[in-house]
PyMOL CGO cylinders between C-alpha atoms (Angstrom):
from pymol import cmd
from pymol.cgo import CYLINDER

trace = [
    CYLINDER, 88.28, 98.77, 161.21, 85.31, 98.35, 163.74, 0.3, 1, 1, 1, 1, 1, 1,
    CYLINDER, 85.31, 98.35, 163.74, 87.49, 96.31, 166.40, 0.3, 1, 1, 1, 1, 1, 1,
    CYLINDER, 87.49, 96.31, 166.40, 90.34, 99.00, 166.03, 0.3, 1, 1, 1, 1, 1, 1,
    CYLINDER, 90.34, 99.00, 166.03, 87.92, 102.06, 166.54, 0.3, 1, 1, 1, 1, 1, 1,
    CYLINDER, 87.92, 102.06, 166.54, 86.25, 100.39, 169.55, 0.3, 1, 1, 1, 1, 1, 1,
    CYLINDER, 86.25, 100.39, 169.55, 89.12, 99.71, 171.20, 0.3, 1, 1, 1, 1, 1, 1,
    CYLINDER, 89.12, 99.71, 171.20, 90.40, 103.33, 170.93, 0.3, 1, 1, 1, 1, 1, 1,
    CYLINDER, 90.40, 103.33, 170.93, 86.75, 104.05, 172.41, 0.3, 1, 1, 1, 1, 1, 1,
    CYLINDER, 86.75, 104.05, 172.41, 87.16, 101.76, 175.23, 0.3, 1, 1, 1, 1, 1, 1,
    CYLINDER, 87.16, 101.76, 175.23, 90.49, 102.92, 175.54, 0.3, 1, 1, 1, 1, 1, 1,
    CYLINDER, 90.49, 102.92, 175.54, 89.56, 106.57, 176.13, 0.3, 1, 1, 1, 1, 1, 1,
    CYLINDER, 89.56, 106.57, 176.13, 87.05, 105.02, 177.97, 0.3, 1, 1, 1, 1, 1, 1,
    CYLINDER, 87.05, 105.02, 177.97, 89.55, 103.70, 180.77, 0.3, 1, 1, 1, 1, 1, 1,
    CYLINDER, 89.55, 103.70, 180.77, 91.37, 106.92, 180.57, 0.3, 1, 1, 1, 1, 1, 1,
    CYLINDER, 91.37, 106.92, 180.57, 88.53, 108.81, 181.13, 0.3, 1, 1, 1, 1, 1, 1,
    CYLINDER, 88.53, 108.81, 181.13, 87.39, 106.12, 184.16, 0.3, 1, 1, 1, 1, 1, 1,
    CYLINDER, 87.39, 106.12, 184.16, 90.95, 106.58, 185.56, 0.3, 1, 1, 1, 1, 1, 1,
    CYLINDER, 90.95, 106.58, 185.56, 91.10, 110.37, 185.78, 0.3, 1, 1, 1, 1, 1, 1,
    CYLINDER, 91.10, 110.37, 185.78, 87.31, 110.81, 187.20, 0.3, 1, 1, 1, 1, 1, 1,
    CYLINDER, 87.31, 110.81, 187.20, 88.61, 108.30, 190.23, 0.3, 1, 1, 1, 1, 1, 1,
    CYLINDER, 88.61, 108.30, 190.23, 91.97, 110.46, 190.47, 0.3, 1, 1, 1, 1, 1, 1,
    CYLINDER, 91.97, 110.46, 190.47, 89.79, 113.30, 190.75, 0.3, 1, 1, 1, 1, 1, 1,
    CYLINDER, 89.79, 113.30, 190.75, 87.51, 111.68, 193.16, 0.3, 1, 1, 1, 1, 1, 1,
    CYLINDER, 87.51, 111.68, 193.16, 90.36, 111.23, 195.30, 0.3, 1, 1, 1, 1, 1, 1,
    CYLINDER, 90.36, 111.23, 195.30, 92.69, 114.22, 195.71, 0.3, 1, 1, 1, 1, 1, 1,
    CYLINDER, 92.69, 114.22, 195.71, 91.06, 116.67, 198.28, 0.3, 1, 1, 1, 1, 1, 1,
    CYLINDER, 91.06, 116.67, 198.28, 90.46, 119.53, 196.07, 0.3, 1, 1, 1, 1, 1, 1,
    CYLINDER, 90.46, 119.53, 196.07, 88.34, 117.93, 193.17, 0.3, 1, 1, 1, 1, 1, 1,
    CYLINDER, 88.34, 117.93, 193.17, 88.10, 119.70, 190.13, 0.3, 1, 1, 1, 1, 1, 1,
    CYLINDER, 88.10, 119.70, 190.13, 84.60, 120.24, 188.46, 0.3, 1, 1, 1, 1, 1, 1,
    CYLINDER, 84.60, 120.24, 188.46, 83.67, 118.26, 184.84, 0.3, 1, 1, 1, 1, 1, 1,
    CYLINDER, 83.67, 118.26, 184.84, 84.27, 121.63, 183.24, 0.3, 1, 1, 1, 1, 1, 1,
    CYLINDER, 84.27, 121.63, 183.24, 87.80, 122.27, 185.00, 0.3, 1, 1, 1, 1, 1, 1,
    CYLINDER, 87.80, 122.27, 185.00, 88.86, 118.37, 183.88, 0.3, 1, 1, 1, 1, 1, 1,
    CYLINDER, 88.86, 118.37, 183.88, 87.79, 118.58, 180.44, 0.3, 1, 1, 1, 1, 1, 1,
    CYLINDER, 87.79, 118.58, 180.44, 89.75, 122.27, 180.34, 0.3, 1, 1, 1, 1, 1, 1,
    CYLINDER, 89.75, 122.27, 180.34, 93.13, 120.80, 181.90, 0.3, 1, 1, 1, 1, 1, 1,
    CYLINDER, 93.13, 120.80, 181.90, 93.31, 117.17, 180.50, 0.3, 1, 1, 1, 1, 1, 1,
    CYLINDER, 93.31, 117.17, 180.50, 92.49, 118.05, 176.86, 0.3, 1, 1, 1, 1, 1, 1,
    CYLINDER, 92.49, 118.05, 176.86, 94.43, 121.18, 176.92, 0.3, 1, 1, 1, 1, 1, 1,
    CYLINDER, 94.43, 121.18, 176.92, 97.67, 119.02, 177.82, 0.3, 1, 1, 1, 1, 1, 1,
    CYLINDER, 97.67, 119.02, 177.82, 96.87, 116.34, 175.52, 0.3, 1, 1, 1, 1, 1, 1,
    CYLINDER, 96.87, 116.34, 175.52, 96.83, 118.97, 172.57, 0.3, 1, 1, 1, 1, 1, 1,
    CYLINDER, 96.83, 118.97, 172.57, 99.71, 120.53, 173.47, 0.3, 1, 1, 1, 1, 1, 1,
    CYLINDER, 99.71, 120.53, 173.47, 101.50, 116.94, 173.96, 0.3, 1, 1, 1, 1, 1, 1,
    CYLINDER, 101.50, 116.94, 173.96, 100.15, 116.10, 170.31, 0.3, 1, 1, 1, 1, 1, 1,
    CYLINDER, 100.15, 116.10, 170.31, 101.81, 119.17, 169.07, 0.3, 1, 1, 1, 1, 1, 1,
    CYLINDER, 101.81, 119.17, 169.07, 105.05, 118.49, 170.58, 0.3, 1, 1, 1, 1, 1, 1,
    CYLINDER, 105.05, 118.49, 170.58, 104.67, 115.13, 169.25, 0.3, 1, 1, 1, 1, 1, 1,
    CYLINDER, 104.67, 115.13, 169.25, 103.55, 115.54, 165.68, 0.3, 1, 1, 1, 1, 1, 1,
    CYLINDER, 103.55, 115.54, 165.68, 105.09, 118.71, 164.74, 0.3, 1, 1, 1, 1, 1, 1,
    CYLINDER, 105.09, 118.71, 164.74, 108.60, 117.64, 164.23, 0.3, 1, 1, 1, 1, 1, 1,
    CYLINDER, 108.60, 117.64, 164.23, 107.16, 114.78, 162.05, 0.3, 1, 1, 1, 1, 1, 1,
    CYLINDER, 107.16, 114.78, 162.05, 105.14, 117.09, 160.23, 0.3, 1, 1, 1, 1, 1, 1,
    CYLINDER, 105.14, 117.09, 160.23, 108.18, 119.58, 159.64, 0.3, 1, 1, 1, 1, 1, 1,
    CYLINDER, 108.18, 119.58, 159.64, 109.95, 116.72, 158.36, 0.3, 1, 1, 1, 1, 1, 1,
    CYLINDER, 109.95, 116.72, 158.36, 107.03, 115.63, 155.72, 0.3, 1, 1, 1, 1, 1, 1,
    CYLINDER, 107.03, 115.63, 155.72, 106.65, 119.02, 154.71, 0.3, 1, 1, 1, 1, 1, 1,
    CYLINDER, 106.65, 119.02, 154.71, 110.56, 119.42, 154.16, 0.3, 1, 1, 1, 1, 1, 1,
    CYLINDER, 110.56, 119.42, 154.16, 110.78, 116.08, 152.39, 0.3, 1, 1, 1, 1, 1, 1,
    CYLINDER, 110.78, 116.08, 152.39, 107.68, 117.14, 149.67, 0.3, 1, 1, 1, 1, 1, 1,
    CYLINDER, 107.68, 117.14, 149.67, 105.28, 114.98, 151.45, 0.3, 1, 1, 1, 1, 1, 1,
    CYLINDER, 105.28, 114.98, 151.45, 102.49, 117.37, 152.14, 0.3, 1, 1, 1, 1, 1, 1,
    CYLINDER, 102.49, 117.37, 152.14, 99.70, 115.06, 150.73, 0.3, 1, 1, 1, 1, 1, 1,
    CYLINDER, 99.70, 115.06, 150.73, 100.38, 113.04, 154.11, 0.3, 1, 1, 1, 1, 1, 1,
    CYLINDER, 100.38, 113.04, 154.11, 100.02, 115.98, 155.88, 0.3, 1, 1, 1, 1, 1, 1,
    CYLINDER, 100.02, 115.98, 155.88, 96.72, 116.55, 153.92, 0.3, 1, 1, 1, 1, 1, 1,
    CYLINDER, 96.72, 116.55, 153.92, 95.75, 113.21, 154.84, 0.3, 1, 1, 1, 1, 1, 1,
    CYLINDER, 95.75, 113.21, 154.84, 95.98, 113.39, 158.45, 0.3, 1, 1, 1, 1, 1, 1,
    CYLINDER, 95.98, 113.39, 158.45, 94.24, 116.53, 158.42, 0.3, 1, 1, 1, 1, 1, 1,
    CYLINDER, 94.24, 116.53, 158.42, 91.21, 115.28, 156.21, 0.3, 1, 1, 1, 1, 1, 1,
    CYLINDER, 91.21, 115.28, 156.21, 91.10, 112.00, 157.84, 0.3, 1, 1, 1, 1, 1, 1,
    CYLINDER, 91.10, 112.00, 157.84, 90.85, 113.99, 161.41, 0.3, 1, 1, 1, 1, 1, 1,
    CYLINDER, 90.85, 113.99, 161.41, 88.11, 115.94, 159.92, 0.3, 1, 1, 1, 1, 1, 1,
    CYLINDER, 88.11, 115.94, 159.92, 86.56, 113.06, 158.19, 0.3, 1, 1, 1, 1, 1, 1,
    CYLINDER, 86.56, 113.06, 158.19, 86.57, 111.05, 162.23, 0.3, 1, 1, 1, 1, 1, 1,
    CYLINDER, 86.57, 111.05, 162.23, 85.30, 114.10, 163.60, 0.3, 1, 1, 1, 1, 1, 1,
    CYLINDER, 85.30, 114.10, 163.60, 82.19, 114.84, 161.14, 0.3, 1, 1, 1, 1, 1, 1,
    CYLINDER, 82.19, 114.84, 161.14, 81.12, 111.29, 160.97, 0.3, 1, 1, 1, 1, 1, 1,
    CYLINDER, 81.12, 111.29, 160.97, 80.90, 110.92, 164.66, 0.3, 1, 1, 1, 1, 1, 1,
    CYLINDER, 80.90, 110.92, 164.66, 79.26, 114.13, 164.74, 0.3, 1, 1, 1, 1, 1, 1,
    CYLINDER, 79.26, 114.13, 164.74, 76.52, 112.97, 162.63, 0.3, 1, 1, 1, 1, 1, 1,
    CYLINDER, 76.52, 112.97, 162.63, 76.22, 109.70, 164.60, 0.3, 1, 1, 1, 1, 1, 1,
    CYLINDER, 76.22, 109.70, 164.60, 75.72, 111.89, 167.83, 0.3, 1, 1, 1, 1, 1, 1,
    CYLINDER, 75.72, 111.89, 167.83, 73.56, 114.19, 166.42, 0.3, 1, 1, 1, 1, 1, 1,
    CYLINDER, 73.56, 114.19, 166.42, 71.21, 111.84, 165.22, 0.3, 1, 1, 1, 1, 1, 1,
    CYLINDER, 71.21, 111.84, 165.22, 70.93, 110.32, 168.58, 0.3, 1, 1, 1, 1, 1, 1,
    CYLINDER, 70.93, 110.32, 168.58, 70.76, 113.37, 170.27, 0.3, 1, 1, 1, 1, 1, 1,
    CYLINDER, 70.76, 113.37, 170.27, 67.91, 114.63, 167.96, 0.3, 1, 1, 1, 1, 1, 1,
    CYLINDER, 67.91, 114.63, 167.96, 66.39, 111.79, 167.19, 0.3, 1, 1, 1, 1, 1, 1,
    CYLINDER, 66.39, 111.79, 167.19, 66.98, 112.88, 163.45, 0.3, 1, 1, 1, 1, 1, 1,
    CYLINDER, 66.98, 112.88, 163.45, 68.20, 109.15, 162.44, 0.3, 1, 1, 1, 1, 1, 1,
    CYLINDER, 68.20, 109.15, 162.44, 69.66, 106.22, 163.95, 0.3, 1, 1, 1, 1, 1, 1,
    CYLINDER, 69.66, 106.22, 163.95, 72.78, 106.46, 165.88, 0.3, 1, 1, 1, 1, 1, 1,
    CYLINDER, 72.78, 106.46, 165.88, 74.66, 103.68, 164.39, 0.3, 1, 1, 1, 1, 1, 1,
    CYLINDER, 74.66, 103.68, 164.39, 78.64, 102.78, 164.93, 0.3, 1, 1, 1, 1, 1, 1,
    CYLINDER, 78.64, 102.78, 164.93, 78.42, 101.08, 161.50, 0.3, 1, 1, 1, 1, 1, 1,
    CYLINDER, 78.42, 101.08, 161.50, 77.62, 104.26, 159.88, 0.3, 1, 1, 1, 1, 1, 1,
    CYLINDER, 77.62, 104.26, 159.88, 81.02, 105.56, 161.28, 0.3, 1, 1, 1, 1, 1, 1,
    CYLINDER, 81.02, 105.56, 161.28, 82.76, 102.54, 160.14, 0.3, 1, 1, 1, 1, 1, 1,
    CYLINDER, 82.76, 102.54, 160.14, 81.19, 103.04, 156.45, 0.3, 1, 1, 1, 1, 1, 1,
    CYLINDER, 81.19, 103.04, 156.45, 82.24, 106.37, 156.17, 0.3, 1, 1, 1, 1, 1, 1,
    CYLINDER, 82.24, 106.37, 156.17, 85.60, 106.31, 156.85, 0.3, 1, 1, 1, 1, 1, 1,
    CYLINDER, 85.60, 106.31, 156.85, 85.91, 103.39, 154.74, 0.3, 1, 1, 1, 1, 1, 1,
    CYLINDER, 85.91, 103.39, 154.74, 84.11, 105.18, 152.01, 0.3, 1, 1, 1, 1, 1, 1,
    CYLINDER, 84.11, 105.18, 152.01, 87.04, 108.05, 152.63, 0.3, 1, 1, 1, 1, 1, 1,
    CYLINDER, 87.04, 108.05, 152.63, 89.44, 105.35, 152.53, 0.3, 1, 1, 1, 1, 1, 1,
    CYLINDER, 89.44, 105.35, 152.53, 88.46, 104.02, 149.18, 0.3, 1, 1, 1, 1, 1, 1,
    CYLINDER, 88.46, 104.02, 149.18, 88.02, 107.45, 147.46, 0.3, 1, 1, 1, 1, 1, 1,
    CYLINDER, 88.02, 107.45, 147.46, 91.39, 108.41, 148.67, 0.3, 1, 1, 1, 1, 1, 1,
    CYLINDER, 91.39, 108.41, 148.67, 92.85, 105.06, 147.11, 0.3, 1, 1, 1, 1, 1, 1,
    CYLINDER, 92.85, 105.06, 147.11, 91.26, 106.03, 143.86, 0.3, 1, 1, 1, 1, 1, 1,
    CYLINDER, 91.26, 106.03, 143.86, 92.50, 109.49, 143.97, 0.3, 1, 1, 1, 1, 1, 1,
    CYLINDER, 92.50, 109.49, 143.97, 95.90, 108.68, 144.71, 0.3, 1, 1, 1, 1, 1, 1,
    CYLINDER, 95.90, 108.68, 144.71, 95.76, 106.24, 141.95, 0.3, 1, 1, 1, 1, 1, 1,
    CYLINDER, 95.76, 106.24, 141.95, 94.59, 108.80, 139.71, 0.3, 1, 1, 1, 1, 1, 1,
    CYLINDER, 94.59, 108.80, 139.71, 96.94, 111.34, 140.95, 0.3, 1, 1, 1, 1, 1, 1,
    CYLINDER, 96.94, 111.34, 140.95, 99.55, 108.91, 140.42, 0.3, 1, 1, 1, 1, 1, 1,
    CYLINDER, 99.55, 108.91, 140.42, 98.74, 108.13, 136.65, 0.3, 1, 1, 1, 1, 1, 1,
    CYLINDER, 98.74, 108.13, 136.65, 98.77, 111.75, 135.83, 0.3, 1, 1, 1, 1, 1, 1,
    CYLINDER, 98.77, 111.75, 135.83, 102.40, 112.13, 137.72, 0.3, 1, 1, 1, 1, 1, 1,
    CYLINDER, 102.40, 112.13, 137.72, 103.59, 109.37, 135.51, 0.3, 1, 1, 1, 1, 1, 1,
    CYLINDER, 103.59, 109.37, 135.51, 102.52, 110.64, 132.29, 0.3, 1, 1, 1, 1, 1, 1,
    CYLINDER, 102.52, 110.64, 132.29, 104.00, 114.04, 133.11, 0.3, 1, 1, 1, 1, 1, 1,
    CYLINDER, 104.00, 114.04, 133.11, 107.24, 112.91, 133.70, 0.3, 1, 1, 1, 1, 1, 1,
    CYLINDER, 107.24, 112.91, 133.70, 107.09, 110.28, 130.57, 0.3, 1, 1, 1, 1, 1, 1,
    CYLINDER, 107.09, 110.28, 130.57, 106.41, 113.67, 128.70, 0.3, 1, 1, 1, 1, 1, 1,
    CYLINDER, 106.41, 113.67, 128.70, 109.39, 115.10, 130.44, 0.3, 1, 1, 1, 1, 1, 1,
    CYLINDER, 109.39, 115.10, 130.44, 107.32, 117.69, 131.94, 0.3, 1, 1, 1, 1, 1, 1,
    CYLINDER, 107.32, 117.69, 131.94, 108.32, 118.86, 135.44, 0.3, 1, 1, 1, 1, 1, 1,
    CYLINDER, 108.32, 118.86, 135.44, 105.32, 120.09, 136.92, 0.3, 1, 1, 1, 1, 1, 1,
    CYLINDER, 105.32, 120.09, 136.92, 103.90, 118.37, 139.73, 0.3, 1, 1, 1, 1, 1, 1,
]
cmd.load_cgo(trace, "trace")
């Protein structure tokens, strides 16, 4: 998990460096704020175009838990990084990448426990002849 997140961070860093060098090479350079506005805005729309059909399909096929997982995982990722960045910035704790790894791992473990309990409840309901899910 740690190597995956590190690889993602390094990829983002390389992409950031590319856009900075591209921006330096054009005649009308964008400010840092303008670059963030354009790049993140376009990236967000690209993600919507890529993920919306997938989420529509998941919703139509009754896999809304997968959609919930994607959303919550994204929020957990943002929160764990925000906590660590906040600790480093404000000096309220020690900013450690391992804390992010442990936090995300905790979400995976507890989500697996939740899915197991949910699966058992659905199995019992099915065996009892109930159609509630």
